C-alpha positions as CSV (number, residue, x, y, z in Angstrom):
1,X,151.8,63.1,71.3
2,X,154.7,63.8,68.9
3,X,157.0,60.9,68.5
4,X,160.6,61.5,69.5
5,X,161.9,60.8,65.9
6,X,159.4,63.1,64.3
7,X,160.0,65.8,66.9
8,X,163.7,65.9,66.2
9,X,163.2,66.0,62.4
10,X,160.5,68.7,62.6
11,X,162.5,70.8,65.1
12,X,165.5,70.7,62.9
13,X,163.4,71.8,59.9
14,X,161.8,74.6,61.9
15,X,165.1,76.0,63.2
16,X,166.6,75.7,59.7
17,X,163.7,77.7,58.2
18,X,164.1,80.4,60.8
19,X,167.8,80.6,60.2
20,X,167.2,81.2,56.5
21,X,164.4,83.7,56.9
22,X,164.9,85.4,60.3
23,X,163.0,88.6,59.2
24,X,159.8,86.6,59.1
25,X,159.9,85.8,62.8
26,X,162.4,88.1,64.5
27,X,161.6,91.6,63.2
28,X,159.1,92.6,65.9
29,X,159.7,95.4,68.3
30,X,156.8,94.3,70.5
31,X,157.8,93.6,74.1
32,X,154.7,92.2,75.7
33,X,154.0,88.8,74.0
34,X,154.5,85.9,76.3
35,X,154.8,82.2,76.0
36,X,153.8,79.5,78.5
37,X,156.8,77.1,78.3
38,X,154.5,74.1,78.5
39,X,153.9,74.7,74.9
40,X,157.4,73.6,74.1
41,X,157.6,70.9,76.9
42,X,159.1,68.2,74.8
43,X,162.0,70.4,74.0
44,X,162.2,72.5,77.2
45,X,162.4,69.5,79.5
46,X,165.5,68.3,77.6
47,X,167.2,71.5,76.6
48,X,166.3,74.5,78.9
49,X,168.9,76.9,77.5
50,X,168.3,76.1,73.8
51,X,164.5,76.4,74.2
52,X,164.8,79.8,75.9
53,X,167.1,81.0,73.2
54,X,164.6,79.9,70.5
55,X,161.8,81.7,72.4
56,X,163.7,84.9,72.5
57,X,164.7,84.7,68.8
58,X,161.1,84.2,67.8
59,X,160.4,87.6,69.4
60,X,158.7,86.6,72.7
61,X,159.7,88.9,75.6
62,X,158.0,87.1,78.4
63,X,157.7,83.5,79.5
64,X,155.7,81.7,82.1
65,X,157.5,78.9,83.8
66,X,156.3,75.4,84.8
67,X,158.0,72.3,86.2
68,X,159.9,73.8,89.1
69,X,161.3,71.4,91.6
70,X,162.9,72.5,94.8
71,X,165.9,70.2,94.4
72,X,166.3,70.2,90.6
73,X,165.2,73.7,89.7
74,X,163.9,73.7,86.2
75,X,164.7,70.2,84.8
76,X,168.2,70.3,86.2
77,X,168.9,73.9,85.7
78,X,169.2,75.8,88.9
79,X,167.1,78.9,89.5
80,X,170.2,81.1,89.5
81,X,171.3,79.7,86.1
82,X,167.8,79.9,84.8
83,X,167.6,83.6,85.7
84,X,170.9,84.2,83.9
85,X,169.7,82.5,80.7
86,X,166.6,84.7,80.8
87,X,168.6,87.8,81.3
88,X,171.1,86.9,78.6
89,X,168.2,86.5,76.1
90,X,166.2,89.6,77.2
91,X,163.4,87.5,78.7
92,X,161.3,88.1,81.8
93,X,159.2,85.7,83.8
94,X,156.4,87.7,85.3
95,X,154.5,84.5,86.3
96,X,155.2,80.8,87.0
97,X,153.0,77.8,87.5
98,X,153.8,76.1,90.8
99,X,152.3,73.0,92.4
100,X,149.7,73.9,95.1
101,X,148.0,70.6,95.8
102,X,150.2,69.8,98.8
103,X,149.5,73.1,100.4
104,X,145.7,72.9,99.9
105,X,145.5,69.3,101.0
106,X,148.1,69.0,103.8
107,X,148.9,72.6,104.6
108,X,152.5,71.9,103.6
109,X,154.0,75.4,103.3
110,X,157.6,74.3,102.8
111,X,157.3,73.8,99.1
112,X,155.3,77.0,98.7
113,X,158.0,78.9,100.5
114,X,160.5,77.4,98.1
115,X,158.4,78.5,95.2
116,X,158.2,82.0,96.6
117,X,162.0,82.1,96.9
118,X,162.3,80.9,93.3
119,X,159.8,83.5,92.0
120,X,161.7,86.3,93.8
121,X,165.0,85.2,92.3
122,X,163.4,85.3,88.9
123,X,162.0,88.8,89.7
124,X,158.5,87.5,89.0
125,X,155.2,89.3,89.9
126,X,153.0,86.2,90.3
127,X,153.0,82.7,91.7
128,X,150.1,81.0,89.9
129,X,148.0,78.0,90.9
130,X,148.0,75.8,87.7
131,X,145.7,72.9,88.5
132,X,143.7,71.2,91.3
133,X,143.7,67.5,91.9
134,X,140.3,66.0,91.3
135,X,140.0,64.7,94.8
136,X,140.1,68.2,96.2
137,X,137.2,69.6,94.3
138,X,134.1,67.4,94.4
139,X,131.6,69.9,95.7
140,X,131.1,73.6,96.5
141,X,132.3,73.2,100.1
142,X,135.6,71.9,98.6
143,X,135.9,75.0,96.5
144,X,135.2,77.2,99.6
145,X,138.1,75.5,101.4
146,X,140.3,75.9,98.3
147,X,139.4,79.6,98.3
148,X,140.4,79.9,102.0
149,X,143.7,78.1,101.4
150,X,144.4,80.3,98.3
151,X,143.8,83.4,100.5
152,X,146.3,82.0,103.1
153,X,148.9,81.4,100.4
154,X,148.3,84.8,99.0
155,X,149.2,86.4,102.3
156,X,152.5,84.6,102.3
157,X,153.0,85.8,98.7
158,X,152.2,89.4,99.7
159,X,154.7,89.3,102.5
160,X,157.3,88.4,99.9
161,X,156.3,91.1,97.5
162,X,154.4,88.8,95.2
163,X,150.8,88.3,94.2
164,X,148.9,85.0,93.7
165,X,147.2,84.0,90.5
166,X,144.7,81.2,89.7
167,X,144.7,79.5,86.4
168,X,141.6,77.6,85.3
169,X,140.7,74.5,83.2
170,X,137.2,73.4,82.4
171,X,136.3,71.7,85.7
172,X,135.9,74.9,87.6
173,X,132.9,75.7,85.4
174,X,130.9,72.6,86.4
175,X,127.7,73.5,88.0
176,X,126.7,72.5,91.5
177,X,123.1,73.7,91.6
178,X,123.1,77.3,90.5
179,X,126.8,77.9,91.2
180,X,130.1,76.8,89.8
181,X,133.4,76.3,91.5
182,X,134.7,79.3,89.6
183,X,131.9,81.4,91.1
184,X,133.1,80.4,94.6
185,X,136.8,81.2,93.8
186,X,135.9,84.6,92.4
187,X,133.6,85.6,95.3
188,X,135.6,84.1,98.2
189,X,139.1,85.0,97.4
190,X,140.5,88.4,98.5
191,X,140.3,90.8,95.5
192,X,143.3,92.7,96.9
193,X,145.5,89.5,97.1
194,X,144.3,87.1,94.4
195,X,144.2,87.7,90.7
196,X,143.0,85.3,87.9
197,X,144.8,84.0,84.9
198,X,141.9,83.2,82.5
199,X,142.6,80.4,80.1
200,X,140.5,81.6,77.2
201,X,140.4,78.2,75.5
202,X,139.0,76.3,78.5
203,X,136.5,79.1,79.2
204,X,135.2,79.1,75.7
205,X,135.1,75.4,75.4
206,X,133.1,75.3,78.6
207,X,130.5,77.6,77.1
208,X,131.7,80.7,79.0
209,X,131.9,84.1,77.4
210,X,135.1,85.8,78.5
211,X,133.6,89.2,77.9
212,X,130.8,88.4,80.4
213,X,133.4,87.4,83.0
214,X,135.2,90.7,82.5
215,X,132.0,92.7,82.9
216,X,131.0,90.8,86.1
217,X,134.5,90.9,87.6
218,X,136.3,93.9,86.1
219,X,140.0,94.1,86.7
220,X,140.5,90.6,88.2
221,X,141.8,88.9,85.1
222,X,145.3,90.3,85.0
223,X,146.7,87.4,83.0
224,X,145.4,85.3,80.1
225,X,146.4,82.1,78.4
226,X,145.9,82.8,74.7
227,X,145.1,79.3,73.4
228,X,142.9,78.7,70.3
229,X,140.4,76.0,69.7
230,X,140.4,73.8,66.6
231,X,137.2,74.6,64.7
232,X,136.5,71.0,63.8
233,X,137.5,69.2,67.0
234,X,137.0,71.3,70.2
235,X,139.1,69.0,72.4
236,X,142.1,70.0,70.3
237,X,144.1,73.3,70.3
238,X,145.4,75.0,67.2
239,X,147.7,77.9,66.5
240,X,146.3,81.3,67.6
241,X,144.3,82.8,64.8
242,X,143.6,79.5,63.1
243,X,140.7,78.4,65.4
244,X,137.3,79.2,66.6
245,X,138.0,81.8,69.3
246,X,137.3,85.5,68.5
247,X,140.5,87.0,70.0
248,X,140.0,90.4,68.5
249,X,136.9,91.0,70.6
250,X,138.6,89.7,73.7
251,X,141.7,91.8,73.2
252,X,139.5,94.8,72.7
253,X,138.3,94.3,76.3
254,X,141.8,94.0,77.8
255,X,141.4,97.2,79.9
256,X,138.1,96.0,81.4
257,X,139.7,92.6,82.1
258,X,142.7,94.3,83.8
259,X,145.1,92.3,81.7
260,X,148.8,93.0,82.3
261,X,150.3,89.9,80.8
262,X,149.3,87.2,78.4
263,X,150.9,84.0,77.4
264,X,150.5,81.9,74.3
265,X,149.9,78.3,75.0
266,X,149.3,75.3,72.8
267,X,149.1,71.7,74.1
268,X,148.0,69.6,71.2
269,X,147.6,69.5,67.4
270,X,150.7,71.3,66.3
271,X,150.9,72.1,62.6
272,X,153.4,71.2,61.4
273,X,155.4,71.0,64.7
274,X,155.6,72.7,68.1
275,X,158.4,75.2,67.1
276,X,156.7,76.5,64.0
277,X,153.4,76.6,65.8
278,X,154.8,78.9,68.4
279,X,156.1,81.2,65.6
280,X,152.7,81.2,63.8
281,X,150.9,82.2,67.0
282,X,153.4,84.9,67.7
283,X,153.1,86.4,64.2
284,X,149.3,86.4,64.3
285,X,149.2,88.2,67.6
286,X,151.9,90.7,66.5
287,X,150.2,91.5,63.2
288,X,146.5,91.3,64.2
289,X,145.9,91.7,68.0
290,X,148.4,94.3,69.4
């Protein structure tokens, strides 16, 4: 975790460097590079407007939200104001991560309906399941119930003109006999209602080849998290292009995957800081992958 003092110093240095040499980061004409805002969580949670302005100036055209609260919007910024900031900066939010555990566990649809309303206000395409509480996923029967609840939520999303996405970590790839939880989610969710957001880092770290997933389930992985793995310490992330994941082969299979949107994400091991790391990842993708 970055200390508050170091974060302020490094953030200031990064913004200063970009102000001096904007052509290095802002010259792109690409429109389809996205960023999961959790990458900049230490800044975003304190300065929503400033963070989104930085994201846009870096060249990102899409963002994926997190942290929505029915009462407080996005860290105190209302959904209406958040949408205006996006529009003012030429940003779109095709997907958002919204809490689903209460719906899966207690069938509480109230917050889900609030999330659907938020997503529609932001003109999003997807509401995405970000994470499952450990108590909900201890065996294959649990995953079958989760798949059923995801289908139910997906019907509500469809009625509102949205689609449901599912984002993985590593635990979905744990084997129960000959099957994994991810196998169940893929086979028992409705292909017409539920898409998958493949977190490439978590898949590769779990020993899963994304290309094999694409071949076995063509068209279902309409979103990706593009997150690299540190070559010397697999539990760490690193800037895209600096790690152990072969993104060129993965991007070459984008059509097979069905990929429509992808979002850079980095959670740890920023070099030298989270702002410059997001710029490095953007530049590598712009110059090498698209």
